[in-house]
Structures are given as C-alpha cells and as structure tokens.
C-alpha positions as CSV (number, residue, x, y, z in Angstrom):
1,M,-48.9,86.8,30.2
2,L,-48.3,83.0,30.1
3,P,-47.7,81.2,33.4
4,R,-44.2,80.1,34.0
5,P,-44.6,76.3,33.3
6,A,-46.3,77.1,30.0
7,L,-43.5,79.4,29.1
8,F,-40.9,76.7,29.8
9,L,-42.9,74.2,27.8
10,V,-43.0,76.5,24.7
11,A,-39.2,77.3,25.1
12,S,-38.5,73.5,25.3
13,W,-40.4,73.0,22.0
14,L,-38.2,75.6,20.4
15,A,-34.9,74.2,21.9
16,V,-35.4,70.5,21.3
17,P,-35.2,70.6,17.5
18,G,-32.0,72.6,17.7
19,L,-30.5,70.1,20.1
20,A,-31.5,67.3,17.7
21,F,-29.8,69.1,14.8
22,A,-26.6,69.6,16.9
23,A,-26.5,65.9,17.8
24,E,-27.0,64.9,14.2
25,S,-24.2,67.1,12.9
26,G,-22.0,65.8,15.7
27,E,-21.5,62.5,13.7
28,L,-19.1,64.1,11.2
29,T,-15.7,65.3,12.2
30,P,-12.9,66.7,10.1
31,E,-11.0,63.4,10.5
32,K,-14.0,61.4,9.1
33,V,-14.4,63.9,6.3
34,A,-10.7,63.3,5.4
35,A,-11.3,59.5,5.4
36,I,-14.4,60.0,3.2
37,R,-12.5,62.2,0.8
38,R,-9.7,59.8,0.5
39,D,-11.9,56.8,-0.1
40,E,-13.9,58.8,-2.7
41,A,-10.8,59.8,-4.5
42,Q,-9.7,56.2,-4.7
43,A,-13.1,55.1,-6.0
44,L,-13.1,57.8,-8.6
45,A,-9.5,56.9,-9.7
46,K,-10.6,53.3,-10.2
47,V,-13.5,54.4,-12.4
48,S,-11.2,56.7,-14.4
49,E,-8.7,53.9,-14.8
50,E,-11.5,51.7,-16.1
51,Y,-12.0,54.1,-18.9
52,G,-8.3,54.5,-19.7
53,N,-7.8,57.8,-17.8
54,R,-9.2,59.6,-20.8
55,R,-10.6,63.1,-20.6
56,P,-14.4,63.4,-21.1
57,S,-13.8,65.2,-24.4
58,E,-12.0,62.1,-25.7
59,M,-14.9,59.8,-24.9
60,S,-18.1,59.2,-26.9
61,T,-21.4,60.4,-25.4
62,S,-22.4,56.9,-24.3
63,E,-19.0,56.3,-22.6
64,R,-19.2,59.7,-20.9
65,R,-22.7,58.9,-19.6
66,E,-21.6,55.5,-18.3
67,A,-18.5,57.0,-16.7
68,I,-20.6,59.7,-14.9
69,D,-23.1,57.1,-13.7
70,K,-20.3,54.9,-12.4
71,E,-18.6,57.8,-10.6
72,Q,-21.9,58.8,-9.0
73,A,-22.4,55.2,-7.9
74,A,-18.9,55.0,-6.5
75,S,-19.3,58.2,-4.5
76,A,-22.7,57.0,-3.1
77,A,-21.1,53.7,-2.1
78,V,-18.3,55.5,-0.2
79,L,-20.8,57.7,1.6
80,E,-23.0,54.7,2.4
81,K,-19.9,52.8,3.7
82,H,-19.2,55.6,6.1
83,G,-22.9,55.9,7.1
84,V,-23.4,59.4,5.9
85,S,-26.0,60.8,3.5
86,A,-24.8,63.0,0.6
87,K,-26.9,65.9,1.9
88,E,-25.4,65.7,5.4
89,F,-21.9,65.4,4.0
90,A,-22.4,68.4,1.7
91,R,-23.9,70.5,4.6
92,Y,-21.0,69.7,6.9
93,E,-18.4,70.5,4.3
94,A,-20.0,73.8,3.5
95,R,-20.1,74.7,7.2
96,M,-16.5,73.7,8.0
97,T,-14.4,76.4,9.6
98,P,-10.9,77.1,8.4
99,E,-9.6,75.2,11.5
100,D,-11.7,72.2,10.5
101,N,-10.3,72.4,6.9
102,A,-6.8,72.5,8.3
103,R,-7.5,69.4,10.5
104,A,-9.0,67.6,7.6
105,K,-6.0,68.3,5.4
106,A,-3.6,67.2,8.1
107,E,-5.6,64.0,8.5
108,E,-5.6,63.4,4.7
109,K,-1.8,63.8,4.8
110,R,-1.5,61.4,7.7
111,L,-3.7,58.8,5.9
112,A,-1.6,59.2,2.8
113,D,1.7,58.7,4.7
114,A,0.3,55.7,6.5
115,A,-0.7,54.1,3.2
116,Q,2.7,54.9,1.7
117,A,4.4,53.3,4.8
118,A,2.2,50.2,4.4
119,K,3.2,49.8,0.8
120,Q,6.9,50.2,1.7
121,A,6.8,47.9,4.7
122,P,9.0,44.8,4.1
123,K,7.1,41.7,3.1
124,P,7.4,38.8,5.4
125,A,10.1,36.3,4.3
126,A,8.9,33.2,2.6
127,Q,7.9,30.6,5.2
128,E,9.9,27.4,5.2
129,E,7.9,24.3,4.7
130,V,7.5,22.5,8.0
131,H,7.1,18.7,8.1
132,I,4.4,17.6,10.5
133,Q,4.6,14.0,11.7
134,Q,1.5,12.3,12.9
135,G,2.6,10.2,15.9
136,F,5.8,8.4,16.7
137,S,7.1,5.1,15.3
138,N,10.3,3.0,15.5
139,E,11.0,3.6,11.9
140,D,10.8,7.4,12.2
141,P,11.9,8.3,15.8
142,V,11.6,11.9,17.0
143,E,14.3,13.9,18.8
144,V,12.8,16.1,21.4
145,E,15.9,17.9,22.7
146,T,19.4,17.7,21.3
147,A,22.6,19.7,21.7
148,E,24.3,21.0,18.6
149,G,26.7,18.3,17.2
150,A,25.7,15.6,19.8
151,E,24.8,12.0,19.0
152,P,21.0,11.4,18.8
153,A,19.6,9.7,21.9
154,I,16.7,7.4,21.3
155,D,14.6,6.0,24.2
156,V,12.6,3.0,23.4
157,G,9.8,3.1,25.9
158,V,9.6,3.7,29.6
159,P,11.8,1.5,32.0
160,A,9.7,-1.1,33.8
161,E,10.9,0.1,37.3
162,N,9.3,3.5,36.7
163,V,5.9,2.1,35.8
164,V,3.4,2.2,38.7
165,I,0.4,0.0,38.4
166,E,-2.4,0.6,40.8
C-alpha cells in the first residue's frame, strides 16, 4: 500500500486538471452567451444584407461561397471580440442546463429591449450657436449680470480710490 503522502500526491495530480477545466469553463455565463448570440446575429444580418437578403438557392455558386466565407469570418470576429474560442463556446452551449437557457433567453430579451429603448430615446435638441468673445474692449463691452428689462450698466475700469499700490 502507498504511504499517505504519496497517496495525496497522486490524488492531487488527478484533481488539478479537473479544477483547471472548471476554472476555464467559468469564463462563460448565460448572460455572456446571450451577448455573443446577439452580436453574432447582428453580424450575420449585415452579411445577409450585403447580399440583398437573398436565399442561397437564389445565388450563384461563387456568391454563395463568398457569403459563407464572410459569415464564418463574422462569427469568428464576434467570438474573438468576446475572447472566446469557437470550441469553448460550442462546448458551453452544449452543456447548458434548461435554467441556463432560460437565463440566456431572458438576457437576450433584456438586450433587445435596451437596444429598442436606445433607438426610441429622444435625440438631444439642436444646440444653439454660442458666440465666444476673446477678451473685453470698449467697442464691445460685456454685461456680467443684468436683471430682465434693466438698463445695461457699464463700468469703465476700477475707481482710483480702490486701487492699492504696495
């Protein structure tokens, strides 16, 4: 029989790879999956729009090949943007529980609602042009504070009695 320390050493060799796998799969969450799915759908919609939203049967062979290549590149770019490999993403999606799928769908709905709200948000009103004056002059005096309907008061310098020279 193996001595106790050797037994613990062998057991740790068997447990460490499992812990590393658990830490690796911890990167993806149903919320992140929902964001990836949404970004991927948008990227694929852009590619489809580029080809006139035609079905593959309506395209020539070369167009179909180009469309497929662009779709694959778009999907890869989305996964790269989120820092996930295609293999890791596919594995996580395959192992998602029904609860995870429900969370992902709820997150997709929340993201869609947020995007819709952002589109419907009122645009800021057109900014008025503001005249900026560089310095003061006697030809173009500046009013600092005035009351509504009051006569403008113009001060021409500081009174001599208020000037202190040291």
